[in-house]
C-alpha positions in Angstrom: -27.6 -6.4 69.9 -25.7 -9.4 68.4 -25.1 -12.0 71.1 -23.6 -15.5 71.4 -26.6 -17.9 71.5 -25.9 -21.7 71.9 -28.6 -24.1 70.6 -31.5 -24.4 73.1 -31.1 -20.8 74.5 -34.0 -18.4 73.8 -33.2 -16.0 71.0 -34.0 -12.3 71.8 -37.0 -11.4 69.7 -39.7 -8.7 69.6 -40.7 -9.4 73.2 -37.1 -8.8 74.4 -36.8 -5.7 72.3 -40.0 -4.3 73.6 -39.0 -4.8 77.2 -35.5 -3.4 76.5 -37.0 -0.2 75.2 -39.2 0.2 78.3 -36.2 -0.6 80.5 -34.0 2.0 78.9 -36.7 4.6 79.8 -37.2 3.4 83.3 -36.2 6.3 85.7 -35.4 3.9 88.5 -32.8 2.0 86.5 -29.7 4.3 86.6 -27.8 3.5 89.7 -30.0 0.6 90.6 -29.3 -2.9 91.7 -31.0 -4.9 88.9 -32.1 -8.5 88.6 -32.9 -10.2 85.2 -34.9 -13.4 85.7 -34.7 -16.0 83.0 -31.9 -14.1 81.3 -31.2 -16.4 78.3 -28.4 -14.8 76.3 -28.2 -12.0 78.9 -29.7 -9.4 76.5 -31.8 -7.6 79.2 -29.1 -7.8 81.8 -26.7 -6.1 79.3 -29.4 -3.4 78.6 -29.5 -2.7 82.3 -25.7 -2.5 82.6 -25.4 -0.2 79.6 -28.2 2.0 81.0 -26.2 2.8 84.2 -27.3 0.1 86.7 -25.0 0.0 89.7 -25.0 -3.8 89.7 -26.7 -6.5 87.6 -27.6 -10.1 88.6 -29.1 -12.6 86.2 -30.6 -16.0 86.7 -31.5 -18.9 84.4 -32.3 -22.6 84.8 -30.4 -23.5 81.7 -26.7 -24.2 81.9 -26.2 -23.1 78.3 -28.0 -19.8 79.0 -25.8 -19.2 82.1 -22.7 -19.8 80.0 -23.9 -17.6 77.2 -24.9 -14.8 79.4 -21.5 -14.9 81.2 -19.6 -14.9 77.9 -21.7 -12.1 76.4 -21.3 -9.9 79.5 -17.5 -10.5 79.5 -17.2 -9.7 75.8 -18.9 -6.4 76.4 -17.0 -5.6 79.6 -19.9 -5.6 81.9 -19.7 -7.3 85.4 -23.0 -9.2 85.3 -23.3 -11.8 88.0 -25.0 -14.8 86.4 -26.4 -17.6 88.6 -28.0 -20.9 87.6 -31.3 -21.7 89.3 -35.1 -21.9 89.0 -36.6 -18.4 88.8 -35.6 -16.5 92.0 -34.3 -19.5 94.0 -30.7 -18.4 94.0 -31.4 -14.8 95.0 -34.2 -15.4 97.5 -32.2 -13.6 100.3 -31.3 -10.6 98.3 -33.3 -7.4 97.3 -33.3 -5.3 94.2 -34.3 -1.9 92.9 -35.4 -3.2 89.5 -36.4 -6.7 88.4 -36.7 -7.5 84.7 -38.2 -10.6 83.2 -39.2 -12.0 79.8 -40.6 -15.3 81.1 -41.9 -18.3 79.1 -45.6 -17.6 78.3 -46.6 -19.7 75.3 -49.8 -21.7 76.0 -49.4 -25.2 74.8 -51.1 -28.7 75.1 -49.7 -31.5 77.3 -47.5 -31.5 80.4 -44.0 -30.2 80.9 -42.0 -31.0 77.8 -39.4 -33.7 77.9 -36.9 -31.5 75.9 -35.2 -28.9 78.2 -34.9 -26.5 75.3 -38.7 -26.2 75.1 -38.8 -24.8 78.6 -37.6 -21.5 77.1 -41.2 -20.9 75.9 -43.4 -23.6 77.5 -45.9 -22.2 80.0 -48.7 -24.7 80.4 -52.3 -24.7 78.9 -53.0 -21.1 79.9 -49.6 -19.6 79.4 -49.2 -18.8 83.1 -47.2 -21.7 84.6 -44.2 -19.4 85.1 -45.9 -16.1 85.2 -48.0 -16.9 88.2 -44.9 -18.1 90.2 -43.0 -15.0 89.2 -45.8 -12.7 90.3 -45.6 -14.3 93.8 -41.8 -14.6 94.1 -40.7 -11.3 92.7 -42.5 -8.7 94.8 -40.9 -9.7 98.2 -37.4 -9.1 96.6 -38.2 -5.5 95.6 -36.9 -2.7 97.8 -39.1 0.2 98.8 -39.8 2.2 95.6 -38.6 -0.8 93.6 -40.0 -1.6 90.1 -40.8 -4.9 88.3 -40.9 -4.9 84.5 -42.1 -8.0 82.7 -43.3 -8.8 79.2 -45.7 -11.4 77.9 -48.4 -12.1 75.4 -51.8 -10.6 75.9 -53.2 -14.1 75.4 -52.0 -15.0 78.9 -54.3 -12.4 80.4 -53.0 -8.9 81.2 -55.7 -8.4 83.9 -54.6 -11.7 85.5 -51.0 -10.4 85.8 -52.1 -7.0 87.1 -54.4 -8.7 89.7 -51.7 -11.2 90.8 -49.2 -8.4 91.4 -51.8 -6.2 93.1 -52.5 -9.1 95.5 -48.8 -9.0 96.4 -49.1 -5.4 97.5 -47.8 -3.7 94.3 -49.4 -1.2 92.0 -49.4 -2.5 88.4 -50.4 -1.4 84.9 -49.5 -2.1 81.3 -47.1 0.5 80.0 -46.3 -0.7 76.4 -48.0 -2.8 73.8 -46.9 -4.0 70.4 -48.6 -6.3 67.9 -46.2 -8.7 66.1 -46.5 -11.7 63.7 -46.5 -15.1 65.2 -43.1 -16.6 65.8 -42.2 -20.2 65.0 -43.6 -21.6 68.3 -46.9 -19.7 68.0 -47.3 -20.8 64.4 -46.7 -24.4 65.4 -49.4 -24.2 68.1 -51.9 -22.0 66.1 -54.4 -24.9 65.4 -54.5 -25.9 69.1 -54.9 -22.2 70.2 -57.8 -21.9 67.8 -59.4 -25.1 69.0 -59.2 -23.8 72.6 -60.8 -20.5 71.6 -57.8 -18.6 72.6 -57.3 -17.0 69.2 -59.6 -16.3 66.3 -59.5 -18.7 63.3 -56.7 -17.6 60.9 -55.1 -15.3 63.3 -51.4 -14.7 62.6 -50.5 -12.0 65.1 -50.3 -11.5 68.8 -50.1 -8.5 71.1 -47.1 -8.2 73.5 -47.6 -6.3 76.7 -45.1 -4.9 79.1 -46.4 -4.5 82.7 -44.8 -2.2 85.2 -45.4 -2.9 88.9 -44.0 -0.9 91.8 -44.2 -0.3 95.5 -46.3 2.8 96.0 
């Protein structure tokens, strides 16, 4: 899917593609009210719309991402409602049948980056700065029978995500995995990741995991 992507907006990569494949096969998606959290270019929101969702809402903190997602949806003739806000802050009073998210998950040294563009991947020293918040904020917005699909690196801790979602009353399990070469951000942080013992010396690949969580 070729999309408009201004500088500083996350480019759809293997993680987006993996989650998109799972979303297309999600039986709950056709006819659903769908939320895409951290939409970036709007790629996943468009997948939902093209897969028969009844309505699609997308959120992102970046003004450029919001603009890109709106333009991309309009160019493809899909009525995606794009809102600017931090995670689920702008939809806290709504509920959804399906929530999708490809959140920032790259572990990195130091505090919150000064450059806003780096927030598209920055996720703190353990890669969970955004994930942990999402695992708490998303479940209350799911309707009975609702489904959350999210993707992140296995380096962040698959078990930690499953446990966090279970603690919120959902059932959760990994449903797709794919090993891919490091992208540019991971390559840039490889030495630090090795020093922290998060990856083996000389490692050049990471495993991506899609986790499905649902109300039983």
